[in-house]
C-alpha positions in Angstrom: -30.4 -23.4 89.3 -32.4 -20.9 91.4 -36.1 -22.2 92.0 -38.6 -21.2 90.0 -40.6 -17.9 91.6 -43.5 -18.5 93.5 -47.0 -17.0 92.6 -46.3 -14.5 95.5 -43.1 -13.7 93.8 -45.0 -12.9 90.4 -47.0 -10.5 92.0 -44.1 -8.3 93.1 -42.9 -5.5 91.1 -39.4 -5.4 91.6 -36.9 -8.3 91.2 -35.9 -10.2 94.5 -33.6 -12.7 95.2 -34.7 -16.1 96.6 -33.3 -17.6 99.3 -30.8 -19.8 98.5 -30.0 -18.5 94.9 -26.6 -17.6 94.1 -27.1 -17.4 90.1 -26.9 -13.6 89.3 -28.4 -12.4 86.1 -26.5 -12.2 82.6 -26.4 -9.5 80.5 -27.1 -9.7 76.8 -23.6 -9.3 75.6 -22.8 -11.6 78.2 -25.1 -14.8 76.8 -24.0 -13.6 73.4 -20.6 -13.9 74.2 -21.3 -17.5 75.8 -23.3 -18.6 73.0 -20.7 -17.7 70.4 -17.8 -19.4 72.3 -20.1 -22.5 72.7 -21.0 -22.7 68.9 -17.5 -22.1 67.6 -15.7 -24.9 70.2 -18.8 -27.2 68.8 -18.8 -26.4 65.2 -15.5 -25.1 64.4 -14.8 -27.0 61.3 -18.1 -27.7 59.3 -19.2 -28.5 55.4 -22.0 -27.1 54.4 -24.2 -28.1 51.0 -26.8 -25.5 49.8 -28.1 -23.8 47.1 -26.4 -20.1 47.0 -29.0 -17.2 47.6 -28.7 -13.1 48.0 -25.4 -13.4 46.7 -23.9 -9.9 47.6 -20.0 -8.5 47.3 -19.3 -5.5 49.3 -17.4 -2.5 48.1 -14.9 -3.9 50.9 -14.0 -7.0 48.9 -16.0 -9.6 51.2 -18.3 -11.9 49.8 -21.9 -12.3 51.7 -24.6 -15.0 50.8 -27.1 -17.5 52.2 -27.0 -21.2 52.0 -30.4 -22.7 52.1 -32.3 -26.4 51.2 -35.8 -27.4 51.4 -36.3 -26.6 55.1 -33.7 -24.2 56.5 -31.3 -20.9 55.4 -28.2 -20.2 56.9 -26.2 -16.7 56.4 -22.7 -16.9 55.4 -19.8 -14.6 54.7 -16.5 -14.9 53.2 -13.9 -12.3 53.9 -11.9 -10.7 51.4 -8.9 -12.6 51.2 -10.8 -15.9 50.7 -13.3 -14.3 48.2 -10.5 -13.1 46.0 -9.3 -16.6 45.6 -12.8 -18.1 44.2 -12.0 -19.9 41.2 -16.0 -19.1 40.0 -18.4 -16.3 39.6 -20.5 -17.3 42.5 -24.2 -16.6 41.5 -27.9 -17.2 43.1 -29.2 -20.6 42.1 -25.7 -22.6 42.2 -25.3 -25.4 44.4 -22.0 -25.5 46.3 -20.3 -27.0 49.2 -19.0 -24.4 51.8 -16.4 -25.3 54.3 -15.6 -23.3 57.3 -16.9 -22.5 60.9 -19.9 -21.9 62.8 -20.3 -18.4 64.5 -22.7 -16.3 66.0 -23.5 -12.5 65.0 -24.6 -10.8 68.1 -25.8 -7.8 66.6 -28.6 -9.7 65.3 -29.2 -12.6 67.4 -28.3 -15.3 64.4 -25.6 -17.5 63.5 -23.8 -17.5 60.5 -21.3 -19.8 58.5 -17.9 -18.2 58.0 -16.9 -19.6 54.8 -13.0 -20.3 54.4 -13.7 -22.1 50.5 -16.6 -22.4 48.3 -16.8 -25.2 45.6 -19.4 -26.4 43.2 -21.5 -29.1 44.6 -20.4 -31.8 41.7 -19.7 -31.3 37.6 -23.8 -30.9 37.4 -23.6 -27.3 39.2 -20.5 -26.6 37.5 -22.3 -27.4 34.1 -25.3 -25.6 35.3 -23.0 -22.2 36.1 -21.6 -22.7 32.6 -24.8 -22.7 30.8 -25.9 -19.3 32.9 -22.8 -17.7 32.0 -23.3 -18.6 28.6 -26.8 -17.7 28.4 -25.8 -14.3 29.8 -22.8 -13.4 27.5 -24.9 -14.8 24.3 -27.3 -12.3 25.2 -24.8 -9.5 25.0 -23.9 -10.8 21.6 -20.4 -11.8 22.3 -21.0 -15.2 20.3 -22.9 -13.7 17.4 -21.6 -15.1 14.0 -21.4 -11.9 12.5 -18.8 -10.7 14.8 -16.6 -13.7 13.3 -13.5 -12.2 11.4 -12.0 -14.3 8.3 -8.7 -15.9 9.2 -5.7 -14.4 7.2 -4.4 -16.6 4.3 -0.5 -16.6 5.2 -0.1 -14.9 8.3 3.6 -13.8 8.9 3.8 -13.8 12.6 1.6 -16.0 15.0 1.3 -15.3 18.5 0.6 -18.4 20.9 -0.9 -18.1 24.2 -0.4 -21.2 26.2 2.1 -22.8 28.5 5.8 -22.7 27.6 6.2 -26.1 29.2 3.4 -28.0 27.8 3.2 -30.6 24.9 1.1 -28.0 23.3 3.6 -25.7 22.1 5.8 -28.1 20.8 2.8 -29.6 18.9 2.0 -26.4 17.5 5.5 -25.6 16.2 6.2 -28.9 15.0 2.9 -28.7 12.7 3.7 -25.2 11.7 7.4 -26.4 10.9 5.9 -29.1 8.8 3.3 -27.1 6.8 4.6 -23.2 6.5 7.6 -22.2 8.7 6.4 -18.9 10.2 7.4 -16.8 13.0 6.0 -17.5 16.4 5.5 -15.5 19.4 4.6 -17.3 22.7 2.9 -15.7 25.7 3.6 -17.8 28.2 0.9 -18.1 30.8 -0.9 -20.4 33.4 -3.8 -22.6 31.6 -5.3 -23.9 34.9 -5.4 -22.8 38.9 -5.6 -19.7 40.4 -4.9 -16.6 38.0 -4.6 -18.7 35.2 -7.9 -17.0 33.7 -6.4 -13.5 34.3 -3.1 -14.4 32.7 -4.9 -15.5 29.8 -7.0 -12.4 29.3 -3.8 -10.0 29.8 -1.9 -12.2 27.1 -4.7 -11.7 24.3 -5.3 -8.1 25.4 -1.2 -7.8 25.2 -0.9 -9.1 21.9 -4.1 -6.9 20.7 -2.3 -3.8 22.2 0.7 -4.1 19.9 1.6 -1.8 17.4 2.2 -2.9 13.6 5.5 -0.9 13.4 6.5 -1.3 17.2 9.8 -3.3 18.4 7.4 -6.6 18.8 6.1 -7.9 15.6 2.5 -7.8 15.6 0.9 -11.1 15.2 -1.5 -11.5 12.5 -3.3 -14.4 14.1 -3.3 -15.5 17.9 -4.0 -19.0 19.2 -5.0 -19.7 22.7 -4.3 -23.5 23.4 -4.3 -25.8 26.1 -4.2 -29.6 26.2 -7.2 -31.8 27.2 -8.4 -32.3 31.0 -11.6 -32.5 32.8 -14.0 -29.6 32.9 -12.3 -28.3 36.1 -9.1 -28.1 34.8 -10.5 -26.2 31.6 -12.6 -24.2 33.8 -10.0 -21.1 33.2 -11.2 -20.6 29.8 -14.7 -20.5 30.8 -13.9 -17.3 32.9 -15.8 -14.1 31.8 -12.8 -12.2 31.8 -11.1 -14.7 29.1 -14.3 -14.7 27.0 -14.4 -10.7 27.2 -10.7 -10.3 26.3 -11.2 -12.7 23.1 -14.1 -10.9 21.9 -12.5 -7.7 22.2 -9.4 -8.6 20.5 -8.6 -6.7 17.4 -6.8 -9.5 16.0 -8.4 -12.9 14.6 -8.4 -15.8 17.5 -8.1 -19.5 17.0 -9.6 -21.2 20.3 -7.7 -24.8 20.7 -8.4 -25.5 24.2 -8.9 -29.2 25.1 -9.8 -32.1 23.1 -12.2 -32.4 20.3 -15.0 -33.3 22.6 -14.2 -30.4 25.0 -16.0 -27.1 24.6 -15.2 -24.0 26.5 -16.8 -20.6 26.3 -13.9 -18.9 24.8 -14.5 -21.4 21.9 -17.7 -19.5 21.1 -16.0 -16.2 21.7 -13.2 -17.3 19.0 -13.6 -16.6 15.5 -12.5 -20.1 14.9 -12.5 -23.1 17.0 -10.1 -26.0 16.5 -10.6 -29.3 17.7 -7.0 -29.6 18.9 -3.6 -27.5 19.0 -2.4 -29.4 16.3 -5.6 -28.6 14.3 -5.0 -24.8 15.1 -2.0 -24.6 13.6 -3.4 -26.3 10.5 -6.0 -23.8 10.3 -3.7 -20.6 10.7 -1.3 -21.7 7.8 -1.8 -23.4 4.4 0.6 -26.1 3.5 3.8 -24.5 1.4 4.1 -27.7 -0.8 0.7 -27.2 -1.7 0.9 -23.7 -2.4 4.3 -24.0 -4.6 2.5 -26.9 -6.3 -0.4 -24.7 -7.2 2.1 -21.7 -8.2 3.7 -24.4 -10.7 0.3 -25.4 -12.0 -0.4 -21.9 -12.3 2.6 -21.1 -14.2 1.9 -23.8 -16.6 -1.6 -22.8 -17.1 -0.5 -19.4 -18.0 2.3 -20.2 -20.3 0.0 -22.6 -22.2 -2.5 -20.0 -22.3 0.3 -17.4 -23.7 1.3 -20.0 -26.0 -1.9 -21.4 -27.2 -3.0 -18.5 -28.9 0.4 -18.4 -31.0 0.4 -21.7 -31.8 -3.4 -21.4 -32.8 -2.7 -18.3 -35.2 0.4 -20.5 -36.6 -2.0 -23.4 -37.2 -4.6 -20.7 -39.3 -1.8 -19.1 -40.7 -0.4 -22.3 -42.6 -4.1 -23.7 -43.1 -4.5 -20.1 -45.1 -1.4 -20.4 -46.8 -2.3 -23.4 -48.3 -5.3 -21.9 -49.7 -3.1 -19.3 -51.4 -2.2 -19.6 -55.2 1.1 -19.7 -56.0 3.2 -16.6 -57.1 3.6 -18.1 -60.5 0.3 -19.1 -61.0 -0.7 -15.4 -59.9 1.9 -13.9 -62.5 1.0 -15.9 -65.4 -1.8 -13.8 -67.1 0.5 -10.5 -66.9 3.7 -12.6 -68.1 1.7 -13.5 -71.3 0.1 -10.5 -71.7 3.4 -8.9 -71.5 4.8 -11.3 -73.8 1.9 -10.1 -76.5 2.6 -6.6 -75.6 6.2 -7.0 -76.4 5.7 -8.6 -79.8 3.3 -5.9 -80.6 5.9 -3.3 -79.8 8.5 -4.8 -82.0 6.0 -4.9 -84.8 5.0 -1.4 -84.2 8.3 -0.4 -84.3 8.8 -2.1 -87.3 6.1 -0.6 -89.3 6.9 2.8 -87.9 10.6 2.7 -89.3 9.2 1.6 -92.7 6.9 4.6 -92.7 9.8 7.1 -91.7 12.0 5.9 -94.3 9.5 6.1 -96.8 8.7 10.0 -96.1 12.2 10.4 -96.0 12.6 9.6 -99.4 9.5 11.9 -100.6 11.5 14.7 -98.9 14.7 14.0 -100.2 13.4 13.9 -103.5 12.2 17.6 -103.3 15.6 19.1 -102.1 17.9 19.9 -105.0 20.5 22.6 -105.5 18.7 24.8 -107.9 15.9 25.4 -104.9 18.8 26.2 -102.3 20.3 28.5 -104.4 17.2 30.2 -105.1 16.5 30.4 -101.3 19.8 32.0 -100.6 19.4 34.5 -103.1 16.1 35.5 -101.8 17.4 35.8 -98.1 20.2 37.9 -99.3 17.7 40.3 -101.3 15.9 40.9 -98.3 19.0 41.7 -96.2 20.0 44.2 -98.6 16.8 46.0 -98.1 16.7 45.9 -94.5 18.9 49.6 -93.6 19.9 50.0 -89.7 19.4 53.7 -89.0 21.9 55.1 -86.4 19.4 56.6 -84.1 18.1 53.2 -83.2 21.6 52.6 -81.6 22.7 55.7 -80.4 19.6 56.2 -78.3 20.4 53.0 -76.1 23.6 54.1 -75.6 23.0 57.5 -74.7 20.2 56.3 -72.0 22.7 53.9 -70.6 25.2 56.3 -70.1 23.1 58.8 -68.2 22.1 56.0 -65.8 26.1 55.1 -65.3 26.7 59.0 -64.5 23.6 58.8 -61.9 25.4 56.0 -60.5 28.7 57.2 -60.2 27.3 60.2 -58.2 25.4 58.3 -55.8 28.3 56.0 -55.3 31.0 58.9 -54.4 28.4 60.4 -51.9 27.9 57.0 -50.1 31.5 56.2 -50.0 32.3 55.5 -46.0 35.2 57.7 -46.2 33.6 60.5 -47.9 32.3 62.0 -44.2 36.0 62.2 -43.1 36.4 65.4 -45.7 33.7 66.8 -43.2 35.7 66.4 -40.0 34.4 63.2 -39.1 36.4 60.1 -38.0 36.0 56.4 -38.0 36.8 54.3 -34.9 38.3 51.0 -35.5 39.4 48.1 -33.4 42.9 46.2 -33.4 41.4 44.3 -36.5 40.7 47.2 -38.5 36.6 46.4 -38.0 34.6 49.2 -37.7 33.0 50.2 -34.3 29.3 51.7 -34.0 28.6 52.1 -30.3 30.1 53.0 -27.0 30.1 49.8 -25.7 32.0 48.0 -28.2 34.6 50.6 -28.0 34.7 50.5 -24.1 35.8 46.8 -24.5 38.5 47.0 -26.8 42.2 47.5 -25.3 43.4 49.5 -28.4 41.3 51.7 -30.8 42.2 53.0 -34.1 41.1 56.5 -35.4 40.6 56.9 -38.9 40.9 60.8 -40.1 40.7 62.0 -43.8 44.7 62.4 -43.7 45.8 59.2 -41.5 44.9 57.2 -38.6 46.1 57.9 -34.9 45.9 55.0 -32.0 44.0 55.8 -28.9 43.4 54.1 -25.7 40.1 53.9 -23.8 40.2 55.2 -20.0 42.1 52.9 -17.8 43.6 51.1 -20.6 47.5 50.7 -21.3 48.6 53.0 -24.2 48.2 51.5 -27.9 50.7 49.9 -29.9 52.2 52.0 -32.7 49.4 51.9 -35.7 50.2 49.7 -38.4 50.7 51.3 -41.9 47.6 51.5 -43.7 47.2 51.7 -47.5 45.6 54.6 -48.7 42.0 53.9 -49.7 41.5 53.4 -53.2 40.0 56.0 -55.5 37.0 55.3 -57.2 38.4 54.9 -60.8 36.6 56.0 -63.7 34.4 53.3 -65.9 36.2 52.0 -68.7 34.8 53.6 -72.1 32.5 51.3 -73.5 33.5 49.8 -77.0 32.0 50.7 -80.2 29.4 48.8 -81.1 30.6 49.0 -84.7 34.2 48.6 -84.1 
């Protein structure tokens, strides 16, 4: 080392090299590099326990913080690769144990620790972090009771988020088979360690994104399950990403993480908490045997409810029928009255016959041959006095003859063949029916034209020649009316 400068040297304005001094002055970068190498060689591996402060994640993914205790503070940095593997959300106030190496930062003349791994300092720190996370998520309303939904009574499809190789899925399937066999869809995930929280959250969101009519059936209820373990083993279900996925799921969720004494943040966010995975299966479905017994009991009650009014009506009808009088008792007064009326009718007919015989005997006494002869003679004299005048008979005869002549003249004028004498003709079809319209005539294959002196066959335009006309009988001439017989013979 160079000797300290003398008082004479202090007075100089320009630095001078002392006699025998071979130490050259170092630059700031050189001394910083020497310090960096010395610190890293001496403290290449250290474990520090302290409280996190000033936690910050840069956009590059690096993690910056400060570790402090009652008397000192040291800065810390965790590079992107190691920061991505953190198993918890680092926050101010957490007591942690940081493992890494000390180094210096020449840009600010300070030393810091480059953290390789960061762990919570005991279960107390872990519980403190858990409580802070719970309070923060509760303040957002993720654990509110009004957000909870009722589980479906009888789900057709059940989704299970758990490890496919553990005993949990076997317990759930066995319990479902005992109670009510259902269609189960298992989404395999890690249930502890790095990446477990992300897989569980992705599984819950995946079930929620399934469409009702898609190729994969959409579950009616989702069970998030894991067996028992320490708080570190169950920590994946305390992660914020899992809690938010469960709270945002559109399907009712049952949380069955750990044993009955274990509680995770997933239990607070789920719609129902089950103490064990087996209990979650019991919550999801009812007991089929109990349902069958209930249905049978309801069926019996329905039948009793249906038959009871009938039986009650039958009993009431029988009771009222016993109160009704017998039919013969109802008809007894009428039968007695009928007997009385029949007896009166016989007596009345006998009396009437007796009176008729008496009247007939009285009239017969008044009929005598002399009385009849006198009446016949009187009638003959009255007949001789009545004379019939010829005009009384001739007048009706002349009136009838005039009416007959008028009807004869009208009949001769209205005869259908009368117009034939004036040059008209009658068009008939093959059967002899008279045709009155052109359309009827055009629809016939053969026509007959009747003239005054006979008939002539004809064919409408475009038809075959008509067959020879059948001989037609001459129309009967109107005969004279027979002479009326003489009324007097």
